[in-house]
N, C-alpha and C positions, 0 to 999 in steps of 0.2 A: 181119396186123393184125386177126385175128378176136377180139381182145380187146374188140371193140365190143359183144359180149354178155357180161355178167358171168358167166353160167353158159353156156358154149359147147359142152361136150362132148355134151350131150343133143341139141343142135340138129343136129349134123353126123354123118353116117353114111357115112364112107369116100369119098374123092374118086373112086375107081374106079367104085363102083356109081353115084355121082351122075352121072357122065358117060354112063353107059349107060341111065339111067332116063328116063322121060318128063319133059320140062321143065315147070316151072311158069311159066306165061305171065302177065306183069304188064303192063298197059297203061301207057304213059308219054305223057301228052298235055300239050303246052305250045306257046308261040309260039317257034319256032326261026328265024323270020325276022320282019322288021318292027320297029317301035318298042319292042316288049316283049321282043325276042329276047335281050337281055343277061341278063334274068331266066330266060327259058326254056332257053337253052343251058347256062347255069350250073347250073340245076336238073337238066337231063338228064345233064350230066357228073358231077354229084354222085351221081346214081342209078347211072350206069355204074360208078363207082368202087366203090360198095358191092356191086353185083351181082358184079363181078369178084373182090372179096375173098371173098365168100361161096362162089362157085363154086370158087375155088382151094382153099377149106378143106373142100370136100365137098358143098356145096349144102345144101338144106333137106330133111329126111326122106329123104336119099339122092338127091335130084333137083336138077338145076341150075335156076337161075332164068333166064328169057329176058325181056328188055325188048322189048315190041312198041311201037315209037316212032312217033308221028305229030305233025306240025306243025299245030296248030290255028289258026295265023296270027292269034291274038287275036280270032277271029271266032266269034260265037255259033253261027251256022249250021254252020260247019265243025266246031266242037266237038261238036254234036249228031250230025253225020254220023259222026264218028270213034267216038263212044261206041256207036252202033248197030253199026258195023263190028266193034269190039272184042268186043262181047257175042255177036253172031250168027255171025261168021266166024272170029274169032281165038280165041274161047272162053277169054278171060282169066279168071283167078280173082280178080283185085283190080286196082285202078287207082290210080296216083299222078299227081300233077301239078296242073294248073290254076294258072295264073299270074294270070289276069284273072277278076275276080269275076263278070262277066257271063257268061263262058263257062262257069264252074263252075255257076251257077244254071240255065243253059239245058241243060246236058249231064248233070249227075249224076243227074237224075231217071230216066234210063234204067238206070243202075246200081242205083238204088234199087228200081225195078220188078223187075229181075232178081235182086235180093238178092245183089249183088256189092259188097264194101266198096270205098269210095273214100277215099284218104288225100290230102287237100288239103295240099300242102306249101309253097305260096307265096301263093295268093290269100287276101285278109284281110278281105273284107266280113263284117261281124258276123253277117249272116243265114245265111251258108253252112251251118253245122252245124245250123241250126234250121229249114231249109227244109221238113223233113218231121216237125216236132214233133207234128203231129196224127195221124200214122200210128203203128200199133202198134210198128213197129221202125224204127230209123234207121241206115242203112248209110254215113252220111257222117261222116268223121273229119277232124281237122286237126292238124298240128304246125307251125303258123305263128302268129305273134302277131296276133290279130284286132284289128279297128279299135276295138272297145270297150275294148281295152287301150291301143292307141296314141294315140287321140285325147285321153284324159285326160293321158297323158304329155306330148304336145305342148303342151297347155294349161298344165300344171304348169311346164313349162320356160319358156314365154313369160310367163305371168302371175306365178307365184310366185318362180321362180328369177331371172328377169331383169327383172321389174318393169314389163313393158309393160302398159298399160291400153287402148290403142287398137290393135286388131289388125284386119287385113283377111284374109278367106278367099278364096283362089282355088282352085277345084276343077274338074276336067274334067267333061265332060257324060256320062261313062259311068256304069254302075252303081257301079263302084268309087269314082269321084270323088264322086258325089252321095250315096251312103251314107256315105262318109267325112265329107262336109261335115255331114250330119245329126249324126253322132257328135261332130264338133268343136263344133257349136252347142250340143249338149246339155251337153258338158263346160264350155264357156264359161259357160253359164247357171248351172251349179252353182257357179261362181266369182263370180257376179253381174256378168258382163261380157257386153255385146252387141257383136258385131263392127261396126266403123264401115262396112264394105263387105263384101258377099258377091257374088262374081263367078264366072261360069262361062266355060269355054273348051272348044273342041273338039279332038279328036285331030288332029294335023297342022297346027293353027293356028301361023302363023309370026310373028304380030305381036300381042303382048299390050299394046300401048300404050293402048288404050281402058280396059282393066281396071286397068292400073297408074296411069293418070292419075286415075281415080276414087279409088283407094286413097290416092294422094299428096294429092289435094285434101281428102280426109276426115281427113288427119292421121294415117294409120296409122304406127305405130312398128315394126310387124313384119308380115310376110306369112306366113300359115299356109296350107300347101299340101296338096292331095290330087290327085295326078296321076302320070304316069310320065315317065321321063328326058327325052325330046326336048322335050316342051312345058315341063317345069320349067326346062330350060336356056333356053328362050325368055323365061321370066319373068326369070331372072337377067340375061340379055343385054339385055332390054328396060329393066330398071332402069338398067343402065350407059348405054344410049343416052339415057335421060332425065336422066342425072346425078343420080339419086336412089337411094341405097343404104340399105336397111334390112334387118335380118336376115330370112332365110328359115328357117322352122321347119316341118317337115312330116312326112308319113308316111315309112316306111322306104325308099320308092322314090327318095328323094333321094340314095341311095347308089349308084344305077345308073350304070354306066360311061358310058352316053350322056347322062347329066346332067353328070357330072364332065368328060368330054372336050369335049362341045359348049359348055358354059359357060365352060370354061377358068378364067382368073383371076376372072371374074365369079361363079363358083360357090363360091369359097372361103368357108368360114365357115358354110355351110348345116348344119343340125343335124336329126337324125332318130333315132327308136328303131331299135335293131338287136338281133337275137338272137345275131348272130355278126359279129365284126370280124376281118379277116384279120391277126391277130397271134398269135404262138405263145405264148399265155398259160399253156398247160399242155401236157403231153406229148401228150395225145390230139389236140389242135388242131394241135400242131406237126407231128405225123405226117400228119394230114389235108392240111394246107397243102402239105407237101413232096411228098406223093403227087400232089396235083392239079396242082401246077406241073410236076412231072416228066412227067406223062402228057399234059398238054394245052398246056404251054409258052405261056401267055398273054402278051400284050404287057406289058412292064415288070414281069413277075412279079406281075401284079395280077389277081385273080379278078374278072371283070366284075360279078358279083353274088354276093358271098360269102354272104349270107344265104340265097339261093336254092340255092347249092351245098351248103351245110351241111344245110339242111332237106330237100333232095332225098336226100341220103345217109342222113340219120336215118330218113326215111320208109320206106326199104327194110328197114332193120334192125327197125323196129317191126313191119312186116308179116311178116318172116321169123320173129320171135319168136312172133307170133300163129299162123302156119301150123304152126310146130313144136308149140306147145301144143295146137292143135286136132287134131293128128295127121292132117291131111288138108287138102284145099283146098275143101271145101264152104263156100259163102259165109256161111251162118248160123253155122257153127262158128267161122270166122275172126272174124266180128263179135263173137261171145260171148267169144272169147279176148282180143281187143283191149279189151273192156270189163272184163276181169279178168286183166290180164297178171300172171303170177306171178313172172316172171323179170325183174329190172331190165335195161334196155337202156342201155348206156353209149354215148351219142351224142356228136356234135360240139357241138350247142347245149347239151345238158344230159344228166343221167342221168334216164332215164324210169322212175320208180318208180310203178307202177300209174297211168299217165298218163291213163287213161280210165275211165269208169264207165258204167253203163246210161243215166244221165241227163246225162252231161257228156262230150262227144266233143272237147273242146279240151285238147290236151296242154300248151300254153304258158300259164302264168299270169302275172300282173302282176309277179311277183318276178324274172322271167327277163330281159326286155329291158333294155338300157342305152342311153346316148345316144352316138351317133357324130357326128363332125364332118368335113366335107370340108376337107382341108388337104394341100397339096403333091401334088394330083392323085390322092389316095386317101382312104379313110375311116379316121380314127383315133378313139381313145377321147376324148370330149369332156371327161371329168372323171377325174382320177387314181383316185378311189375306184371308178369303174366298171371301170377296167383291173385294179385289185386284186381286185375282185369276180370278174372273169372268170378269174383265176388259180386259183380254187377251183371245183371241179366243182359245179354247181348242180343241185338236184333240185326237183320240183314242190312248191309250198307252197299 
């Protein structure tokens, strides 16, 4: 499946020599346990698939890639510890991962100081790639749809497409939730709408009754969310207990398996932006899905977090292309290559044609995400035109 790079011959230099050469070590950090684990494990497994394909085809510059994996447990302090270990002990040349915005913001500063590129492949806080804007160089990149893309999409769906004028915002208390809430309020303001209620909840909260009662009493016609699966399921289940059902429209994390499974029938109909939906809309995606299911055998043939898996996979191919172009593993040269990638990378989410520049480290633009909907225990395309769009390979616009 090495078709993932449109020009691949130059990247690969014989499988025999690759097996004998010093490996290229890449850090993979994410939450592989806990409430965020459906995202973290799916991301990690997508990374593993990509690395396996590359190594079977000869590696990069005649060298195999090795993933140095660590569970950051969605904890900022653990992420910091891992970053220091990866730099000082493991001597990694790049890092991929970060699912939780807070962990990314706390940890990636160490890679920045060490001049080691970081490819955020799941975390979406808008500030992530701008954390070091005041410094001469920025080593932080991303191939996930940031919240400044998602929040306007959520608002467009609620206000313009579906005609709701009274909306409530429920967001968790983490950096992710509160930065997302700010983006939602900004997008609503641009539409001349003020939310009737803005409520906060904590990770592991099991009772959303107080927040939902305030939303219902204020006449909310829809609930806009920023949180992760377990707590989002409590919102859906809380509505059911109150006998009050209004649409949930939120960030991409409404697609998480532990939202869909924990909410059950109460979670049906939730809508969210998605960069990738588990449907074989083109040959590349069909092959990826088949490979993932064959390798990991997930329950009900459903990837727990398809977006995380696809973006994890693509992040490795982006780094591989940059290392090949750089002709080595020096951090500054990899960064420079990422900012001027000359070879298109044929990924799962999109075809990456010069996805980054020196002043723009975001690969995903607003033209890429579509809307998903929870139906029948999985995420499907909310609109036929989105499914049709996904059948054509998208490139950055």
